[in-house]
N, C-alpha and C positions, 0 to 999 in steps of 0.2 A: 504494500500500500504506500503510495507516494505521500510523504509528509506535507501537511497543509496547515497554514496558519488559520486559527479560528477567526471567524468574522469578528470585527471590532464591536464592542458593546454598543457603540453609537458612532455617528459621523461627527467628529468634533468641529467640523467647519459649519455645521448648521447653527449652533449657538454662537460660533465665532467665525464668521465668513472671512475675516481678514487673515486668518491662518492659511487660506488658499495661496496667498502670495509666498508663503514659506515652504510649501510642499516640495519634497524631493522624493524621488523613487530610490529604492534600495533593492538589491537582489539578495534574499536570504539563500544561503548555499545548502542548508540542510544536509550536512555530511552524515553518511551512515557507513559503518564498517562493510567492506566489500573487497572486490578484487579488480581495481581499476587497472587499465593498461596504459602504456605510454601515450596512446592516442587520445585518452580521455581527459576531461576535466576532473580533478580530484584533490583531496587533501591527503598527504602522506603517500601518494602513489608514485610510480616511476614517471620521469619527465621525458618529453621529446627533446632530447639534448643532442646537439650536433657532435658527431664522433670526432671531428677535427677541432673542437673547441675545448680548451682546458676546463676541467671541472673546478669550480671555485673552492678555495681553501681559506681557513683562518690561520694566521701566523702570530696571533697576539698572545698565545698561551705557551708556557713552558711545561714544566711537569704538573700534571693535573690528575685528580682522582675522580672516579665516577663508576658507572655501571656499563657493562657490555650490552650493546643493542640486542643481542640474541637472548640474554638473560631477561632484559626488560620485556621483550615480546613474549617470551614464555610465561612470565608472570601474568601479563595481561590475558593471555590465552586461558590460563587456569582460572582467573577471575571471571572471565566471560562464561566459562563452562559452569562454574559454581553458581553464578547469578541466574543462570537459565534453569536451574533445578528448584523444586519446591523447597522452601525453608524448613529446617528441622522443627518439629512440633515443640512449642515452648521456647524456641531459641530465637527470640526477636532480635533482628539485626545480625544473626549468625549466618554466614554463607554455608552452602551445602557442599563442602569439599569431600572428595573421596579420601580414604586413608593415604593413598599414594600422593595425592595432590597436597594434602596437609603436610606431609613429610617434605615434599619438594619446596613448598612455600617456606617452611621453617628453615630449611637449608639455605634458601635464598636470603632470608632475614638474617641468619647467622653470618652469611658471607658479606652482608651489607656493612658489618662492623669492620671488615677488612676489604674496602672497595678496590676495584681494579685500578690500575695505574697506567698512565701514558707518560713516557719520559721525555716528551718534547717533540718538536717537529710540527709541520703543518697538519691541521685537522681538516679533512674534507667536510664541506658543509652538508647539512641534511636537507633533503627535498621536503619542503613544507606544503606547497600547493602549486597546482597548475590549473590555469583558468583560460578557456577559449572564449573569445567574444561571441562565438556562435551559440554558446550554452548559457552565457551570463549576460542578460540584457544591459545591465548598467556598466559593463566593462568598457564598451566602445567609447564612452564619453571621456575616459581617462587615457586610452591607448594613443601613444604617439603615432603620427601619420605613417601609414605603411605597415603597421603591426596589428596583430589580432590575437596574440598569445602572451599571457603574463605568467612568469615562473618565479616563485618565491622560495628562497632558501635561507636557512639560518645556521649560525654556529651552534654546536651542541653545548656551549658553555656561555654563561652570562659574565658580567663584569668587564665589558669593553669600554674603551675610552671614546665612544662615538655619540655621546649625547646625555642629557639629564636623566634618562630613564634606563641607562645601561645596566643598573643593578636590579631592575625589575624583570629582565628577560634577555634572551639572546639577541645578538646583532643580526640584522636581516639584510638580505640583498634582493633587489628586484631586477628581473631581466624581462625586457619586452622584445618580442621577435615576431616574424611572420611565419606561421606554422608551415606553410608550403615551402619555405626556404630550407627546411630541414629534410634533406633527401636521404641522408645516411645517418640515422640516429644512433646514439651510443647504446650498445647492447647490454653492458654491465655497469650499473650505477655505483660509483664509489660511496663508501660509508665510513664514518669515523669509527675508530676502534672502541671508544667509550663515549658516553654522554654524561653530562653533569647530573641530570635527573631523568627519571622515567618519563615524566610529563613533558619533556622536551622532544620526545620521540613520538611523532604522530602515528596513530593507527591508520593504515590504508583505508580510505573512505571514498565511495562513489558519492556524487552530488545529485541533489534534486532541487535545482534552482527555482525560486519563486519570487516574483517581483511584488513588492508592497510599497505603500506610500507612507512616508514618515513626516513628522513635524518637529521643529527644533526643541532641544533641551531648553527649559524655561529661561535660563540665563541669557539666551540669545534674543529673547523677545523684549519688546518695550515694557517697562515696569507697569505702566497703566493697564496693559493687556494682561499681564501676569496677575495683577490684583483682581481683575474681573474674573479670570479663570479660577483663582483661589476662592472667590466668593461663590461662584457657580458650583464648585466642588463641595463647599460647606453646605449649600442649600440642597444639593443632590443627596448628600449623606444624611441630612436631617430627614429627608423623605423616605429613603430606602435602607438606611443603616450602613454598616461598614462594607457591605457588598458593592457599594457605589464605585464605579470606575474612576480612576484618577488620570489626569492629563499625562503626568510624568511617566507613569508605569503601565498604563493600559491603552493610551490613545495617541502616543507620539512616536516612540522609538522602539524598534524591534530588537530583541537580544539575539545572541548567536553569531555565527560566522556570516559575514555579509560583505557585499561590495557596494560602496556608495552610501547614500543616506546621510543622516545626521549623527554626530558624535555625542555620547553620553558623558556626563561629568558627575556621576553618582558617588564617587569616592573623594573628590576634591572640589574646590571651587573651579569655575570655568577658567581655563588657562589657554589663551590664544596661541595657536601653533603657527609660527611664521617661518617662511623660507629663509634659511641662513645665507643664501646666495643673493636674493633680491629683496627680501623683506615682505613679500606678498603673503597674505593670509592663506594658509594651506588648506587643502580640501581632503576630507576623509576618503581614502581609497579602500582599505581593507580592515575589517574588524575580526579579530580572532577571540573567541569567547570559550570559556570552559563549559558552558551549557547554553541551551536556548529555551529553557522552560520557565523563565521568570514570569511572574504575574500571569496575565491572561494570554500571553503570546505563545505559550507552549504548544507546539504542533501536535497533531495526532497522526500516528502513534508517538508517544513520548520517547525521546531517545536517551535520556540521562546525559552522559558525557561521551558522545560517540567518538570524538577524535583522540581522547585521552590527553589532550594538550591543555596545560595551564601555564600562562605567562602573564606578567603584570600581577595585579591583585586578582582580577577576574578577566579583564579585557586587556588586549594588547593591540594597538591600532597603528596602521601605517598611513601617514599623511603625505600628499604629494603637492608640488607647486602647480597651480593652474596656469601660471604665466609661461613656464618652460618645463616640460617633462624631463629634460636632461638634468635639472637641478636635483641635488640629493634629497631623498625622502627623509622624513623624521618619524620616530616612533613615540608613542604616548601610551602611558599605562593608566588603567583604572581598576 
């Protein structure tokens, strides 16, 4: 069954028609575990990468400790199997491991106290996402002329010297290209020997793109309009109780992985993201989220945390310059 966003409780532009001027479309990606190919749009899947183009590496780390990707994937495999089984009677919150799985998880936990080590040298970047404009309606608005494919990679370790949010998540690289130009794709994709955290290693996911309409985080709106929205919410709640929808969490911004739309500032005050090359206010390109089930936006069927990725506090976002796509992107965490 294709994931679908529930209908909004109401059309917020009916009581506030001036919000129509702020409307933006976003494409919710709805990643779900699967077996994407290099020809597909995906999260955590293989990339259509030219065989004659060097695979990107990070050279900022010396000796580091972490977990081997194979171990992390096996751990996630065991968790998925256990979650799929009925919970033990009377064992609220306890996963249904087999005896062999429980022993294997315990061995992994014990090994976690003596993490794997990488003694220096370049680390191949991890393939995070591949998005074709043919699949993702809002991607074309960001694509540089002559391109139709976005590939996102990141370093498997945080702590880079590339911006104010470097301690919240990995350093990312964006690559735009024309898919038809890749006539001889790379057959074996490099992978780092270790990653800092399991949650930096994405589960291979197929996508189910869905375009939705969003409205701004309240701090972007004129104060007088925000006051009217607040008063409307109070009156609505007085009539129907706490089940009343709110602008901020039910009627404006969709959670989850998405392209385009508006940016949320639910963890901090609004902080304008400006291009370091030209000073232009940057535009939200990609949101990576640990879940997509917040408030009334949760799609049916509910996915939990399909990609296994957590960066930032909950969200990790890539902003790009609207004046020149060649200018460096910036990351922001929420």
